[in-house]
All heavy atoms as TSV, in Angstrom:
chain	resi	resn	atom	element	x	y	z
A	1	MET	N	N	0.816	-1.171	0.000
A	1	MET	CA	C	0.000	0.000	0.000
A	1	MET	C	C	0.872	1.251	0.000
A	1	MET	O	O	0.560	2.197	-0.708
A	1	MET	CB	C	-0.918	-0.011	1.220
A	1	MET	CG	C	-1.830	1.177	1.254
A	1	MET	SD	S	-2.996	1.156	2.619
A	1	MET	CE	C	-1.955	1.630	3.949
A	2	ILE	N	N	1.919	1.241	0.775
A	2	ILE	CA	C	2.808	2.406	0.814
A	2	ILE	C	C	3.382	2.663	-0.571
A	2	ILE	O	O	3.375	3.803	-1.047
A	2	ILE	CB	C	3.931	2.210	1.848
A	2	ILE	CG1	C	3.347	2.149	3.261
A	2	ILE	CG2	C	4.948	3.351	1.745
A	2	ILE	CD1	C	4.355	1.759	4.319
A	3	ASP	N	N	3.839	1.615	-1.224
A	3	ASP	CA	C	4.418	1.776	-2.561
A	3	ASP	C	C	3.397	2.327	-3.551
A	3	ASP	O	O	3.730	3.141	-4.414
A	3	ASP	CB	C	4.973	0.452	-3.070
A	3	ASP	CG	C	6.182	-0.008	-2.280
A	3	ASP	OD1	O	6.850	0.838	-1.652
A	3	ASP	OD2	O	6.462	-1.221	-2.280
A	4	HIS	N	N	2.157	1.895	-3.422
A	4	HIS	CA	C	1.087	2.370	-4.300
A	4	HIS	C	C	0.930	3.887	-4.186
A	4	HIS	O	O	0.927	4.606	-5.182
A	4	HIS	CB	C	-0.226	1.672	-3.949
A	4	HIS	CG	C	-1.416	2.221	-4.648
A	4	HIS	ND1	N	-1.737	1.895	-5.942
A	4	HIS	CD2	C	-2.370	3.087	-4.237
A	4	HIS	CE1	C	-2.839	2.539	-6.296
A	4	HIS	NE2	N	-3.243	3.260	-5.275
A	5	TYR	N	N	0.811	4.389	-2.971
A	5	TYR	CA	C	0.626	5.823	-2.775
A	5	TYR	C	C	1.916	6.599	-3.025
A	5	TYR	O	O	1.884	7.739	-3.475
A	5	TYR	CB	C	0.066	6.110	-1.386
A	5	TYR	CG	C	-1.388	5.747	-1.305
A	5	TYR	CD1	C	-1.797	4.577	-0.686
A	5	TYR	CD2	C	-2.358	6.550	-1.896
A	5	TYR	CE1	C	-3.130	4.224	-0.638
A	5	TYR	CE2	C	-3.691	6.207	-1.849
A	5	TYR	CZ	C	-4.076	5.043	-1.224
A	5	TYR	OH	O	-5.398	4.701	-1.194
A	6	GLN	N	N	3.024	5.978	-2.735
A	6	GLN	CA	C	4.312	6.623	-2.949
A	6	GLN	C	C	4.527	6.919	-4.443
A	6	GLN	O	O	5.141	7.915	-4.794
A	6	GLN	CB	C	5.425	5.723	-2.422
A	6	GLN	CG	C	6.786	6.343	-2.424
A	6	GLN	CD	C	7.801	5.478	-1.688
A	6	GLN	OE1	O	7.480	4.807	-0.720
A	6	GLN	NE2	N	9.021	5.504	-2.129
A	7	ALA	N	N	3.988	6.062	-5.304
A	7	ALA	CA	C	4.158	6.228	-6.748
A	7	ALA	C	C	3.387	7.425	-7.300
A	7	ALA	O	O	3.715	7.934	-8.364
A	7	ALA	CB	C	3.729	4.956	-7.471
A	8	GLY	N	N	2.360	7.877	-6.594
A	8	GLY	CA	C	1.591	9.027	-7.059
A	8	GLY	C	C	0.615	8.692	-8.165
A	8	GLY	O	O	0.220	9.555	-8.948
A	9	GLY	N	N	0.208	7.483	-8.260
A	9	GLY	CA	C	-0.749	7.037	-9.273
A	9	GLY	C	C	-0.586	5.559	-9.504
A	9	GLY	O	O	0.513	5.031	-9.400
A	10	ARG	N	N	-1.661	4.907	-9.817
A	10	ARG	CA	C	-1.593	3.460	-9.989
A	10	ARG	C	C	-1.036	3.089	-11.357
A	10	ARG	O	O	-1.157	3.835	-12.324
A	10	ARG	CB	C	-2.955	2.826	-9.788
A	10	ARG	CG	C	-3.963	3.241	-10.840
A	10	ARG	CD	C	-5.305	2.670	-10.523
A	10	ARG	NE	N	-6.248	3.104	-11.566
A	10	ARG	CZ	C	-7.473	2.686	-11.640
A	10	ARG	NH1	N	-7.930	1.845	-10.747
A	10	ARG	NH2	N	-8.262	3.110	-12.595
A	11	THR	N	N	-0.450	1.918	-11.434
A	11	THR	CA	C	0.043	1.373	-12.688
A	11	THR	C	C	-0.799	0.157	-13.024
A	11	THR	O	O	-0.941	-0.746	-12.202
A	11	THR	CB	C	1.531	0.981	-12.579
A	11	THR	OG1	O	2.280	2.168	-12.320
A	11	THR	CG2	C	2.026	0.341	-13.857
A	12	ILE	N	N	-1.356	0.152	-14.213
A	12	ILE	CA	C	-2.169	-0.973	-14.681
A	12	ILE	C	C	-1.405	-1.631	-15.811
A	12	ILE	O	O	-1.064	-0.978	-16.805
A	12	ILE	CB	C	-3.558	-0.488	-15.145
A	12	ILE	CG1	C	-4.277	0.216	-14.003
A	12	ILE	CG2	C	-4.383	-1.658	-15.682
A	12	ILE	CD1	C	-5.599	0.848	-14.374
A	13	ASP	N	N	-1.118	-2.915	-15.640
A	13	ASP	CA	C	-0.270	-3.633	-16.588
A	13	ASP	C	C	-0.980	-4.080	-17.854
A	13	ASP	O	O	-0.373	-4.143	-18.919
A	13	ASP	CB	C	0.358	-4.858	-15.910
A	13	ASP	CG	C	1.310	-4.467	-14.796
A	13	ASP	OD1	O	2.012	-3.451	-14.932
A	13	ASP	OD2	O	1.343	-5.174	-13.776
A	14	LYS	N	N	-2.266	-4.432	-17.749
A	14	LYS	CA	C	-2.965	-5.009	-18.899
A	14	LYS	C	C	-4.345	-4.390	-19.058
A	14	LYS	O	O	-4.902	-3.852	-18.123
A	14	LYS	CB	C	-3.133	-6.525	-18.711
A	14	LYS	CG	C	-1.847	-7.289	-18.620
A	14	LYS	CD	C	-2.121	-8.755	-18.342
A	14	LYS	CE	C	-0.821	-9.511	-18.154
A	14	LYS	NZ	N	-1.047	-10.919	-17.834
A	15	GLY	N	N	-4.875	-4.526	-20.255
A	15	GLY	CA	C	-6.251	-4.129	-20.495
A	15	GLY	C	C	-6.391	-2.745	-21.090
A	15	GLY	O	O	-5.419	-2.051	-21.398
A	16	GLU	N	N	-7.627	-2.373	-21.229
A	16	GLU	CA	C	-7.989	-1.115	-21.879
A	16	GLU	C	C	-7.378	0.112	-21.195
A	16	GLU	O	O	-7.047	1.092	-21.842
A	16	GLU	CB	C	-9.511	-1.007	-21.883
A	16	GLU	CG	C	-10.063	0.261	-22.455
A	16	GLU	CD	C	-11.576	0.349	-22.374
A	16	GLU	OE1	O	-12.224	-0.603	-21.895
A	16	GLU	OE2	O	-12.100	1.387	-22.791
A	17	PHE	N	N	-7.249	0.058	-19.886
A	17	PHE	CA	C	-6.758	1.210	-19.139
A	17	PHE	C	C	-5.302	1.061	-18.706
A	17	PHE	O	O	-4.857	1.738	-17.776
A	17	PHE	CB	C	-7.652	1.457	-17.922
A	17	PHE	CG	C	-9.077	1.715	-18.300
A	17	PHE	CD1	C	-10.052	0.755	-18.058
A	17	PHE	CD2	C	-9.450	2.889	-18.933
A	17	PHE	CE1	C	-11.362	0.970	-18.420
A	17	PHE	CE2	C	-10.759	3.120	-19.300
A	17	PHE	CZ	C	-11.729	2.169	-19.048
A	18	ALA	N	N	-4.567	0.204	-19.385
A	18	ALA	CA	C	-3.156	-0.023	-19.038
A	18	ALA	C	C	-2.368	1.267	-19.164
A	18	ALA	O	O	-2.595	2.078	-20.062
A	18	ALA	CB	C	-2.563	-1.100	-19.941
A	19	GLY	N	N	-1.460	1.465	-18.229
A	19	GLY	CA	C	-0.601	2.641	-18.269
A	19	GLY	C	C	-0.068	2.979	-16.897
A	19	GLY	O	O	-0.392	2.352	-15.898
A	20	ILE	N	N	0.753	3.990	-16.875
A	20	ILE	CA	C	1.369	4.453	-15.634
A	20	ILE	C	C	0.610	5.694	-15.170
A	20	ILE	O	O	0.742	6.773	-15.752
A	20	ILE	CB	C	2.866	4.747	-15.837
A	20	ILE	CG1	C	3.573	3.481	-16.325
A	20	ILE	CG2	C	3.488	5.265	-14.543
A	20	ILE	CD1	C	5.008	3.692	-16.732
A	21	GLY	N	N	-0.169	5.513	-14.136
A	21	GLY	CA	C	-1.045	6.579	-13.655
A	21	GLY	C	C	-0.314	7.831	-13.216
A	21	GLY	O	O	-0.824	8.943	-13.363
A	22	SER	N	N	0.885	7.676	-12.679
A	22	SER	CA	C	1.615	8.859	-12.207
A	22	SER	C	C	2.014	9.775	-13.360
A	22	SER	O	O	2.304	10.941	-13.152
A	22	SER	CB	C	2.849	8.439	-11.412
A	22	SER	OG	O	3.732	7.704	-12.234
A	23	LYS	N	N	1.981	9.262	-14.587
A	23	LYS	CA	C	2.344	10.071	-15.758
A	23	LYS	C	C	1.128	10.523	-16.559
A	23	LYS	O	O	1.276	11.114	-17.619
A	23	LYS	CB	C	3.284	9.267	-16.649
A	23	LYS	CG	C	4.591	8.958	-15.968
A	23	LYS	CD	C	5.522	8.189	-16.867
A	23	LYS	CE	C	6.827	7.902	-16.127
A	23	LYS	NZ	N	7.750	7.125	-16.942
A	24	ASN	N	N	-0.060	10.273	-16.044
A	24	ASN	CA	C	-1.288	10.649	-16.738
A	24	ASN	C	C	-1.424	12.174	-16.762
A	24	ASN	O	O	-1.422	12.822	-15.719
A	24	ASN	CB	C	-2.484	10.031	-16.018
A	24	ASN	CG	C	-3.786	10.258	-16.749
A	24	ASN	OD1	O	-4.015	11.291	-17.343
A	24	ASN	ND2	N	-4.653	9.271	-16.677
A	25	PRO	N	N	-1.574	12.765	-17.950
A	25	PRO	CA	C	-1.665	14.224	-18.024
A	25	PRO	C	C	-2.957	14.787	-17.430
A	25	PRO	O	O	-3.041	15.989	-17.164
A	25	PRO	CB	C	-1.595	14.501	-19.535
A	25	PRO	CG	C	-2.047	13.246	-20.177
A	25	PRO	CD	C	-1.629	12.129	-19.265
A	26	PHE	N	N	-3.955	13.941	-17.201
A	26	PHE	CA	C	-5.226	14.393	-16.645
A	26	PHE	C	C	-5.310	14.210	-15.135
A	26	PHE	O	O	-6.337	14.512	-14.533
A	26	PHE	CB	C	-6.387	13.659	-17.327
A	26	PHE	CG	C	-6.385	13.833	-18.816
A	26	PHE	CD1	C	-6.061	12.785	-19.647
A	26	PHE	CD2	C	-6.663	15.071	-19.388
A	26	PHE	CE1	C	-6.037	12.940	-21.020
A	26	PHE	CE2	C	-6.644	15.239	-20.756
A	26	PHE	CZ	C	-6.329	14.177	-21.583
A	27	LYS	N	N	-4.231	13.725	-14.536
A	27	LYS	CA	C	-4.210	13.476	-13.094
A	27	LYS	C	C	-4.277	14.807	-12.342
A	27	LYS	O	O	-3.675	15.797	-12.737
A	27	LYS	CB	C	-2.921	12.731	-12.728
A	27	LYS	CG	C	-2.834	12.349	-11.272
A	27	LYS	CD	C	-1.560	11.599	-10.982
A	27	LYS	CE	C	-0.437	12.591	-10.937
A	27	LYS	NZ	N	0.791	12.108	-10.387
A	28	SER	N	N	-4.981	14.828	-11.257
A	28	SER	CA	C	-5.105	16.029	-10.441
A	28	SER	C	C	-3.738	16.465	-9.909
A	28	SER	O	O	-2.909	15.629	-9.545
A	28	SER	CB	C	-6.033	15.760	-9.250
A	28	SER	OG	O	-5.964	16.803	-8.294
A	29	GLU	N	N	-3.539	17.745	-9.831
A	29	GLU	CA	C	-2.287	18.269	-9.277
A	29	GLU	C	C	-2.164	17.973	-7.791
A	29	GLU	O	O	-1.085	18.070	-7.220
A	29	GLU	CB	C	-2.196	19.777	-9.500
A	29	GLU	CG	C	-3.290	20.552	-8.763
A	29	GLU	CD	C	-3.302	22.030	-9.066
A	29	GLU	OE1	O	-3.735	22.395	-10.165
A	29	GLU	OE2	O	-2.864	22.803	-8.182
A	30	PHE	N	N	-3.277	17.590	-7.161
A	30	PHE	CA	C	-3.259	17.272	-5.732
A	30	PHE	C	C	-2.764	15.858	-5.458
A	30	PHE	O	O	-2.550	15.488	-4.317
A	30	PHE	CB	C	-4.647	17.465	-5.118
A	30	PHE	CG	C	-5.123	18.890	-5.188
A	30	PHE	CD1	C	-6.170	19.239	-6.016
A	30	PHE	CD2	C	-4.500	19.887	-4.453
A	30	PHE	CE1	C	-6.601	20.545	-6.096
A	30	PHE	CE2	C	-4.920	21.196	-4.521
A	30	PHE	CZ	C	-5.980	21.531	-5.348
A	31	ILE	N	N	-2.635	15.054	-6.505
A	31	ILE	CA	C	-2.133	13.693	-6.345
A	31	ILE	C	C	-0.678	13.692	-6.769
A	31	ILE	O	O	-0.360	13.887	-7.934
A	31	ILE	CB	C	-2.927	12.690	-7.199
A	31	ILE	CG1	C	-4.387	12.693	-6.780
A	31	ILE	CG2	C	-2.329	11.295	-7.072
A	31	ILE	CD1	C	-5.278	11.858	-7.676
A	32	SER	N	N	0.165	13.533	-5.818
A	32	SER	CA	C	1.598	13.498	-6.136
A	32	SER	C	C	2.245	12.388	-5.311
A	32	SER	O	O	1.743	11.996	-4.270
A	32	SER	CB	C	2.256	14.833	-5.812
A	32	SER	OG	O	2.145	15.122	-4.442
A	33	GLY	N	N	3.333	11.901	-5.786
A	33	GLY	CA	C	4.047	10.869	-5.055
A	33	GLY	C	C	4.866	11.469	-3.930
A	33	GLY	O	O	4.874	12.681	-3.710
A	34	PHE	N	N	5.533	10.619	-3.233
A	34	PHE	CA	C	6.422	11.064	-2.163
A	34	PHE	C	C	7.512	10.028	-2.016
A	34	PHE	O	O	7.426	8.939	-2.571
A	34	PHE	CB	C	5.657	11.253	-0.842
A	34	PHE	CG	C	4.881	10.040	-0.413
A	34	PHE	CD1	C	5.466	9.061	0.363
A	34	PHE	CD2	C	3.554	9.876	-0.792
A	34	PHE	CE1	C	4.754	7.941	0.760
A	34	PHE	CE2	C	2.832	8.761	-0.401
A	34	PHE	CZ	C	3.433	7.797	0.371
A	35	LYS	N	N	8.524	10.353	-1.299
A	35	LYS	CA	C	9.635	9.435	-1.108
A	35	LYS	C	C	9.783	9.115	0.376
A	35	LYS	O	O	9.712	9.999	1.214
A	35	LYS	CB	C	10.933	10.043	-1.631
A	35	LYS	CG	C	10.925	10.264	-3.126
A	35	LYS	CD	C	12.326	10.452	-3.648
A	35	LYS	CE	C	12.334	10.727	-5.129
A	35	LYS	NZ	N	11.955	9.628	-5.966
A	36	LEU	N	N	9.956	7.831	0.659
A	36	LEU	CA	C	10.241	7.372	2.009
A	36	LEU	C	C	11.429	6.430	1.930
A	36	LEU	O	O	11.507	5.592	1.025
A	36	LEU	CB	C	9.055	6.601	2.602
A	36	LEU	CG	C	7.782	7.367	2.924
A	36	LEU	CD1	C	6.721	6.407	3.452
A	36	LEU	CD2	C	8.043	8.452	3.939
A	37	SER	N	N	12.300	6.545	2.889
A	37	SER	CA	C	13.399	5.584	2.972
A	37	SER	C	C	12.836	4.266	3.503
A	37	SER	O	O	11.712	4.215	4.016
A	37	SER	CB	C	14.485	6.104	3.918
A	37	SER	OG	O	14.010	6.098	5.254
A	38	GLU	N	N	13.591	3.203	3.402
A	38	GLU	CA	C	13.143	1.919	3.924
A	38	GLU	C	C	12.906	2.006	5.437
A	38	GLU	O	O	11.952	1.442	5.959
A	38	GLU	CB	C	14.164	0.821	3.607
A	38	GLU	CG	C	13.676	-0.570	3.889
A	38	GLU	CD	C	12.386	-0.931	3.139
A	38	GLU	OE1	O	12.200	-0.504	1.982
A	38	GLU	OE2	O	11.551	-1.626	3.739
A	39	THR	N	N	13.738	2.767	6.130
A	39	THR	CA	C	13.554	2.960	7.578
A	39	THR	C	C	12.254	3.693	7.857
A	39	THR	O	O	11.505	3.323	8.765
A	39	THR	CB	C	14.748	3.747	8.170
A	39	THR	OG1	O	15.938	3.003	7.931
A	39	THR	CG2	C	14.568	3.981	9.657
A	40	GLU	N	N	11.953	4.718	7.071
A	40	GLU	CA	C	10.704	5.456	7.259
A	40	GLU	C	C	9.495	4.570	6.976
A	40	GLU	O	O	8.483	4.644	7.683
A	40	GLU	CB	C	10.682	6.694	6.360
A	40	GLU	CG	C	11.662	7.758	6.797
A	40	GLU	CD	C	11.836	8.870	5.783
A	40	GLU	OE1	O	11.829	8.583	4.561
A	40	GLU	OE2	O	11.993	10.029	6.210
A	41	LYS	N	N	9.574	3.711	5.965
A	41	LYS	CA	C	8.488	2.775	5.681
A	41	LYS	C	C	8.262	1.850	6.875
A	41	LYS	O	O	7.119	1.611	7.284
A	41	LYS	CB	C	8.806	1.926	4.455
A	41	LYS	CG	C	8.644	2.628	3.152
A	41	LYS	CD	C	8.929	1.640	2.022
A	41	LYS	CE	C	8.941	2.293	0.684
A	41	LYS	NZ	N	9.189	1.314	-0.397
A	42	GLN	N	N	9.349	1.317	7.421
A	42	GLN	CA	C	9.230	0.416	8.561
A	42	GLN	C	C	8.655	1.145	9.777
A	42	GLN	O	O	7.865	0.582	10.534
A	42	GLN	CB	C	10.585	-0.223	8.885
A	42	GLN	CG	C	11.082	-1.157	7.798
A	42	GLN	CD	C	10.072	-2.225	7.414
A	42	GLN	OE1	O	9.469	-2.868	8.273
A	42	GLN	NE2	N	9.875	-2.413	6.117
A	43	ASP	N	N	9.057	2.398	9.964
A	43	ASP	CA	C	8.505	3.195	11.069
A	43	ASP	C	C	7.005	3.428	10.884
A	43	ASP	O	O	6.233	3.347	11.839
A	43	ASP	CB	C	9.222	4.544	11.166
A	43	ASP	CG	C	10.643	4.436	11.663
A	43	ASP	OD1	O	11.016	3.365	12.194
A	43	ASP	OD2	O	11.406	5.417	11.511
A	44	LEU	N	N	6.597	3.709	9.648
A	44	LEU	CA	C	5.180	3.922	9.366
A	44	LEU	C	C	4.382	2.644	9.618
A	44	LEU	O	O	3.319	2.679	10.245
A	44	LEU	CB	C	4.995	4.397	7.916
A	44	LEU	CG	C	3.581	4.708	7.465
A	44	LEU	CD1	C	2.916	5.749	8.357
A	44	LEU	CD2	C	3.593	5.165	6.011
A	45	LEU	N	N	4.903	1.522	9.168
A	45	LEU	CA	C	4.231	0.244	9.425
A	45	LEU	C	C	4.137	-0.050	10.916
A	45	LEU	O	O	3.094	-0.513	11.403
A	45	LEU	CB	C	4.967	-0.890	8.717
A	45	LEU	CG	C	4.812	-0.926	7.197
A	45	LEU	CD1	C	5.785	-1.916	6.591
A	45	LEU	CD2	C	3.382	-1.254	6.818
A	46	ALA	N	N	5.184	0.232	11.648
A	46	ALA	CA	C	5.168	0.014	13.098
A	46	ALA	C	C	4.114	0.897	13.762
A	46	ALA	O	O	3.394	0.455	14.669
A	46	ALA	CB	C	6.545	0.289	13.694
A	47	PHE	N	N	4.006	2.138	13.298
A	47	PHE	CA	C	2.988	3.041	13.835
A	47	PHE	C	C	1.593	2.494	13.559
A	47	PHE	O	O	0.747	2.429	14.461
A	47	PHE	CB	C	3.137	4.441	13.246
A	47	PHE	CG	C	1.981	5.335	13.552
A	47	PHE	CD1	C	1.785	5.821	14.835
A	47	PHE	CD2	C	1.070	5.671	12.567
A	47	PHE	CE1	C	0.695	6.631	15.131
A	47	PHE	CE2	C	-0.006	6.484	12.849
A	47	PHE	CZ	C	-0.197	6.963	14.140
A	48	TRP	N	N	1.325	2.087	12.317
A	48	TRP	CA	C	0.007	1.542	11.982
A	48	TRP	C	C	-0.307	0.321	12.823
A	48	TRP	O	O	-1.433	0.165	13.287
A	48	TRP	CB	C	-0.071	1.182	10.505
A	48	TRP	CG	C	-0.212	2.372	9.597
A	48	TRP	CD1	C	-0.660	3.614	9.926
A	48	TRP	CD2	C	0.105	2.421	8.215
A	48	TRP	NE1	N	-0.638	4.430	8.834
A	48	TRP	CE2	C	-0.179	3.725	7.767
A	48	TRP	CE3	C	0.599	1.501	7.306
A	48	TRP	CZ2	C	0.010	4.119	6.452
A	48	TRP	CZ3	C	0.787	1.899	5.996
A	48	TRP	CH2	C	0.492	3.192	5.574
A	49	ARG	N	N	0.674	-0.543	13.003
A	49	ARG	CA	C	0.447	-1.745	13.820
A	49	ARG	C	C	0.154	-1.384	15.273
A	49	ARG	O	O	-0.594	-2.087	15.955
A	49	ARG	CB	C	1.645	-2.674	13.728
A	49	ARG	CG	C	1.745	-3.353	12.378
A	49	ARG	CD	C	2.938	-4.282	12.296
A	49	ARG	NE	N	3.066	-4.828	10.960
A	49	ARG	CZ	C	4.135	-4.663	10.187
A	49	ARG	NH1	N	5.197	-4.008	10.628
A	49	ARG	NH2	N	4.159	-5.160	8.975
A	50	SER	N	N	0.730	-0.300	15.753
A	50	SER	CA	C	0.501	0.109	17.143
A	50	SER	C	C	-0.939	0.564	17.370
A	50	SER	O	O	-1.392	0.626	18.501
A	50	SER	CB	C	1.475	1.220	17.544
A	50	SER	OG	O	1.076	2.474	16.997
A	51	LEU	N	N	-1.653	0.864	16.306
A	51	LEU	CA	C	-3.037	1.314	16.425
A	51	LEU	C	C	-4.024	0.161	16.583
A	51	LEU	O	O	-5.201	0.388	16.831
A	51	LEU	CB	C	-3.417	2.147	15.195
A	51	LEU	CG	C	-2.578	3.403	14.968
A	51	LEU	CD1	C	-2.974	4.076	13.664
A	51	LEU	CD2	C	-2.686	4.366	16.132
A	52	THR	N	N	-3.547	-1.057	16.452
A	52	THR	CA	C	-4.398	-2.232	16.588
A	52	THR	C	C	-4.096	-2.927	17.908
A	52	THR	O	O	-2.986	-3.353	18.155
A	52	THR	CB	C	-4.152	-3.216	15.421
A	52	THR	OG1	O	-4.392	-2.536	14.203
A	52	THR	CG2	C	-5.064	-4.418	15.532
A	53	ASP	N	N	-5.108	-3.024	18.731
A	53	ASP	CA	C	-4.983	-3.685	20.023
A	53	ASP	C	C	-5.514	-5.108	19.884
A	53	ASP	O	O	-6.728	-5.344	19.926
A	53	ASP	CB	C	-5.769	-2.907	21.076
A	53	ASP	CG	C	-5.652	-3.498	22.460
A	53	ASP	OD1	O	-5.155	-4.630	22.608
A	53	ASP	OD2	O	-6.071	-2.821	23.417
A	54	GLU	N	N	-4.623	-6.064	19.672
A	54	GLU	CA	C	-5.014	-7.457	19.459
A	54	GLU	C	C	-5.803	-8.022	20.636
A	54	GLU	O	O	-6.757	-8.772	20.443
A	54	GLU	CB	C	-3.777	-8.322	19.194
A	54	GLU	CG	C	-3.075	-8.008	17.900
A	54	GLU	CD	C	-3.869	-8.385	16.662
A	54	GLU	OE1	O	-4.680	-9.333	16.719
A	54	GLU	OE2	O	-3.677	-7.727	15.624
A	55	LYS	N	N	-5.427	-7.674	21.860
A	55	LYS	CA	C	-6.148	-8.181	23.029
A	55	LYS	C	C	-7.598	-7.701	23.014
A	55	LYS	O	O	-8.510	-8.440	23.351
A	55	LYS	CB	C	-5.476	-7.728	24.321
A	55	LYS	CG	C	-4.169	-8.417	24.603
A	55	LYS	CD	C	-3.592	-7.929	25.918
A	55	LYS	CE	C	-2.223	-8.533	26.164
A	55	LYS	NZ	N	-1.623	-8.004	27.395
A	56	PHE	N	N	-7.792	-6.460	22.621
A	56	PHE	CA	C	-9.137	-5.893	22.589
A	56	PHE	C	C	-9.990	-6.556	21.510
A	56	PHE	O	O	-11.111	-6.983	21.764
A	56	PHE	CB	C	-9.074	-4.385	22.358
A	56	PHE	CG	C	-10.426	-3.738	22.246
A	56	PHE	CD1	C	-11.135	-3.406	23.382
A	56	PHE	CD2	C	-10.983	-3.474	21.007
A	56	PHE	CE1	C	-12.397	-2.819	23.288
A	56	PHE	CE2	C	-12.231	-2.892	20.903
A	56	PHE	CZ	C	-12.946	-2.566	22.046
A	57	ILE	N	N	-9.453	-6.654	20.296
A	57	ILE	CA	C	-10.287	-7.161	19.202
A	57	ILE	C	C	-10.569	-8.657	19.312
A	57	ILE	O	O	-11.507	-9.149	18.706
A	57	ILE	CB	C	-9.700	-6.822	17.812
A	57	ILE	CG1	C	-8.341	-7.471	17.594
A	57	ILE	CG2	C	-9.630	-5.332	17.600
A	57	ILE	CD1	C	-7.783	-7.284	16.191
A	58	LYS	N	N	-9.792	-9.370	20.112
A	58	LYS	CA	C	-10.024	-10.805	20.297
A	58	LYS	C	C	-10.737	-11.120	21.614
A	58	LYS	O	O	-11.000	-12.282	21.907
A	58	LYS	CB	C	-8.690	-11.559	20.229
A	58	LYS	CG	C	-8.100	-11.504	18.837
A	58	LYS	CD	C	-6.781	-12.209	18.779
A	58	LYS	CE	C	-6.211	-12.122	17.362
A	58	LYS	NZ	N	-4.888	-12.745	17.268
A	59	ASN	N	N	-11.065	-10.104	22.382
A	59	ASN	CA	C	-11.720	-10.299	23.671
A	59	ASN	C	C	-13.202	-10.635	23.449
A	59	ASN	O	O	-13.945	-9.831	22.896
A	59	ASN	CB	C	-11.587	-9.025	24.509
A	59	ASN	CG	C	-12.113	-9.217	25.915
A	59	ASN	OD1	O	-13.010	-10.018	26.164
A	59	ASN	ND2	N	-11.567	-8.453	26.841
A	60	PRO	N	N	-13.663	-11.827	23.856
A	60	PRO	CA	C	-15.056	-12.209	23.633
A	60	PRO	C	C	-16.051	-11.282	24.329
A	60	PRO	O	O	-17.201	-11.184	23.912
A	60	PRO	CB	C	-15.153	-13.638	24.169
A	60	PRO	CG	C	-13.898	-13.902	24.907
A	60	PRO	CD	C	-12.897	-12.864	24.525
A	61	ALA	N	N	-15.627	-10.590	25.360
A	61	ALA	CA	C	-16.536	-9.672	26.058
A	61	ALA	C	C	-16.978	-8.524	25.156
A	61	ALA	O	O	-18.005	-7.899	25.398
A	61	ALA	CB	C	-15.847	-9.113	27.304
A	62	PHE	N	N	-16.217	-8.260	24.112
A	62	PHE	CA	C	-16.548	-7.160	23.211
A	62	PHE	C	C	-17.024	-7.651	21.845
A	62	PHE	O	O	-17.132	-6.890	20.899
A	62	PHE	CB	C	-15.338	-6.247	23.019
A	62	PHE	CG	C	-14.812	-5.699	24.315
A	62	PHE	CD1	C	-13.529	-6.002	24.727
A	62	PHE	CD2	C	-15.589	-4.890	25.123
A	62	PHE	CE1	C	-13.030	-5.512	25.921
A	62	PHE	CE2	C	-15.108	-4.396	26.324
A	62	PHE	CZ	C	-13.820	-4.702	26.722
A	63	SER	N	N	-17.347	-8.936	21.732
A	63	SER	CA	C	-17.714	-9.496	20.439
A	63	SER	C	C	-19.113	-9.126	19.990
A	63	SER	O	O	-19.407	-9.112	18.814
A	63	SER	CB	C	-17.563	-11.009	20.457
A	63	SER	OG	O	-18.482	-11.570	21.366
A	64	ASN	N	N	-19.993	-8.829	20.916
A	64	ASN	CA	C	-21.367	-8.490	20.568
A	64	ASN	C	C	-21.750	-7.189	21.272
A	64	ASN	O	O	-21.953	-7.178	22.482
A	64	ASN	CB	C	-22.324	-9.614	20.965
A	64	ASN	CG	C	-23.753	-9.314	20.561
A	64	ASN	OD1	O	-24.046	-8.287	19.960
A	64	ASN	ND2	N	-24.649	-10.215	20.893
A	65	PRO	N	N	-21.904	-6.101	20.536
A	65	PRO	CA	C	-22.237	-4.839	21.190
A	65	PRO	C	C	-23.696	-4.774	21.676
A	65	PRO	O	O	-24.061	-3.874	22.409
A	65	PRO	CB	C	-21.982	-3.798	20.091
A	65	PRO	CG	C	-22.146	-4.549	18.820
A	65	PRO	CD	C	-21.692	-5.945	19.113
A	66	TYR	N	N	-24.530	-5.730	21.273
A	66	TYR	CA	C	-25.940	-5.745	21.656
A	66	TYR	C	C	-26.303	-7.089	22.289
A	66	TYR	O	O	-27.189	-7.786	21.796
A	66	TYR	CB	C	-26.821	-5.474	20.438
A	66	TYR	CG	C	-26.422	-4.229	19.682
A	66	TYR	CD1	C	-25.733	-4.316	18.488
A	66	TYR	CD2	C	-26.712	-2.969	20.203
A	66	TYR	CE1	C	-25.364	-3.180	17.799
A	66	TYR	CE2	C	-26.345	-1.825	19.535
A	66	TYR	CZ	C	-25.654	-1.932	18.335
A	66	TYR	OH	O	-25.277	-0.804	17.666
A	67	PRO	N	N	-25.667	-7.477	23.389
A	67	PRO	CA	C	-25.922	-8.807	23.962
A	67	PRO	C	C	-27.370	-9.016	24.387
A	67	PRO	O	O	-27.859	-10.142	24.364
A	67	PRO	CB	C	-24.965	-8.876	25.142
A	67	PRO	CG	C	-24.673	-7.467	25.489
A	67	PRO	CD	C	-24.769	-6.694	24.191
A	68	GLU	N	N	-28.075	-7.953	24.764
A	68	GLU	CA	C	-29.444	-8.122	25.209
A	68	GLU	C	C	-30.394	-8.478	24.062
A	68	GLU	O	O	-31.473	-8.996	24.283
A	68	GLU	CB	C	-29.951	-6.856	25.935
A	68	GLU	CG	C	-30.058	-5.621	25.054
A	68	GLU	CD	C	-28.754	-4.892	24.800
A	68	GLU	OE1	O	-27.708	-5.250	25.376
A	68	GLU	OE2	O	-28.765	-3.944	24.005
A	69	LYS	N	N	-29.995	-8.235	22.822
A	69	LYS	CA	C	-30.850	-8.525	21.678
A	69	LYS	C	C	-30.629	-9.936	21.117
A	69	LYS	O	O	-31.391	-10.399	20.303
A	69	LYS	CB	C	-30.588	-7.518	20.563
A	69	LYS	CG	C	-31.021	-6.122	20.943
A	69	LYS	CD	C	-30.843	-5.155	19.808
A	69	LYS	CE	C	-31.284	-3.770	20.214
A	69	LYS	NZ	N	-31.205	-2.837	19.100
A	70	VAL	N	N	-29.597	-10.618	21.566
A	70	VAL	CA	C	-29.291	-11.954	21.055
A	70	VAL	C	C	-29.709	-12.986	22.080
A	70	VAL	O	O	-29.385	-12.876	23.256
A	70	VAL	CB	C	-27.793	-12.087	20.734
A	70	VAL	CG1	C	-27.467	-13.509	20.314
A	70	VAL	CG2	C	-27.388	-11.083	19.662
A	71	LYS	N	N	-30.446	-13.997	21.642
A	71	LYS	CA	C	-30.884	-15.037	22.581
A	71	LYS	C	C	-30.498	-16.382	22.058
A	71	LYS	O	O	-30.369	-16.672	20.955
A	71	LYS	CB	C	-32.365	-14.949	22.804
A	71	LYS	CG	C	-32.714	-13.647	23.474
A	71	LYS	CD	C	-34.132	-13.685	23.971
A	71	LYS	CE	C	-34.363	-12.337	24.651
A	71	LYS	NZ	N	-35.161	-12.344	25.740
């Protein structure tokens, strides 16, 4: 996903719409690529992973937000 956004446009290899999206002359000026070092990519992934609390999402006590409606 990082590489996709880093490129500044999608690349389609086959079919009617094949091409390099980052070079499309009709692309919005607001869509641009960016550069991240491998260390920065790893830091970004670590940050995203820190936003997921595995204990919380696997806790059966939180599996049904409407327990009174289920019988």
